[in-house]
N, C-alpha and C positions, 0 to 999 in steps of 0.2 A: 348430567347427573352428578350428584354429589356422592362419591363412593363411600365416605365415612358413614353416611346414613344408610346406604344400600347394603353395606357389608355386615349388617347385624347378624346375618346367617352364619358368619364364621365362628361365632361363639354360642350360637343357639343350641340348646339341648331339647329334644322332644319332650313335650309336656302334655298333660290332659287339657282337652278343650270340651266345654259343655255347651249344650243347647237346651231348649226347654224340655225335650224328651230324651236326649241322647248324651252319652259320655264317650268322647273319643279318647281312648287310653293308649299310651305308647305300646306298640305291638312288639312282642319279643318272641323268641323261639318257644317260650313257655306256653303261649297261646295255641300252639299247634294241636295239642290233644283236644282242647275244648272246641276249636273252630273246625277241625277236620271234617266231622260229619256234614256240616253245612257247606264248607268250602270245597268239598270234593264232588259236588253235583256236576256232572258233565254238561248240563244245560248252561251253567255259568261261563263255560269256555268256548261256546259257539263263535263268539266274536273276538276271541283273544288268540294270540300266538301260542300261549301256554296250553298245556293239557291239564286236565284235572289231576291233582296230586294223588299218588297211589298209596299214601299212608301218612300218618302223623310225622314220621321222620322226614319224608320228602317235603311236607308243608313246613316243618321246622327249618329246613335249609332255606326255603324261600323267605321265611320271616326273620332269619338270622341277620347278622351284621353284613354290611357292605363289604365287597372284596377288598383286600389290602394290596392290590396291585396298581399299576400305573393307570389302568382304566377305571379305577374307583371314582364314583361321583364326588363332587365337592360337598354335597349334602344329600342324605337319604333318610327321610323320616317316614315312619309307618305307624298307623293307628288301627286298633281294633275298635269297632263302633258298637257300643253296648246300649241297649234299651233298658234303662234303670236296672232293676234286679231281675229282669225277665230274659236275660240272655243277649247274645250278640246278633246284630243284624247285618254286619258287613265289615269291610276293611277299606282303608284309604292310604295313599302314599303320595309323597312329594319327592322328586328326585331331580337334583340340580347337577347337570353335567357342564354347564357353561354359566359364567357369572350373570346374574340378574334374570335368568330364565329357568323355570322349574317345570318339569313335567308332572302333571297331576293325574292320578288314576284312582278309581273307586270301583267297588263291587258290593252290591246288595245281594245277600243270600236269598235264594228263591222264595222261601216261605215269608219273606218280609218285603217283597217287591210290591210296588203300586200302593204304598201307604205314606208316601211323602218323606221317607227317611233320607233318601239320596239328596233330595233338594235341600233338606234341613242341614245335613252335615257337610255337604259340598259348599253351601253358602258360608257356613261357619269357618270352614277350612280356608276358603278364599280370603275372607276378612283377616284371619289369623296370619296367613302367609304374607299378605301385603303389610299389615300393620305391625305385627310382632316379630316377623322374621326378616322383613325388608326385601322380599322378593318382588321385583318390578313387573315381571311378566309370567303368567301361568299359562301352560300349554296342555291341552287335552287332545289326545289322538284317539278318535272314535271311529269304529267300523260304521260305515254309512247305513248298514242294515239295523244297527242298534238304536232304534227310535227312542227308547226310554232314556238312554244316556244322552242322545242329542237334545232331547227336551230338557233334561236336567241341566246340561251345559248352558243352553239358551236362557233358561229360567234364572240361572245364577250369574248372568251377565257376561258369559263368554260370547265371543263373536267369531263366526266362521271365517278363517283366514285363507285356507287352501284345501284342495282336494287332490288326492293322489291314488294311483293304483299300486298295490303291492302284492307280492306273492306270499301267501300264508297257507300252511297246511296243504300244499300242493295245488293251490288255485289262486287266481287273481281276484283280489277284493278291493273295494274302494274305501279309503280312509278319509275322514275329514279332520282337519287340524283346526282347533278352536283356541282362541287366545283370550286371556283376561288381563288387562293392564291395570296397574295401580293408579289410583287417583281418579 
């Protein structure tokens, strides 16, 4: 691999990404007040290690900057996903802890599920990550019970790479690791 091409991420700054129906805008702590009502639905956290945020301030901390310690990621980009002028439908993020591999995560708010938004913005984010940021491998870790996210990953070209059992919220659950490689 040619590192000069793959290291575009070192100088990348998060920017807007558009699709036919959606605008992914850089997510900041400012979004917490607007997104909190939808992002605090406990149903969204059934398959996640996180609990629903208990207020806009808790959500603001999640959406704020990456930690400034030695464990800080190489790159951490977050987007709020907006449906034109009709409000927000979800959030997405890329987090790179090791060179050339980034973890990708997405959440569609309950009122906007099953309308194709996840597939639309995940596909756009995959293309953007590979082409504009230079990330070689995207990794999505998905709870095996989360059928909607598994279908989204598959539809967007991710391939299941591994399965593992992890302890989460006091019980063992199965996670699937899905990869999407550039090119």
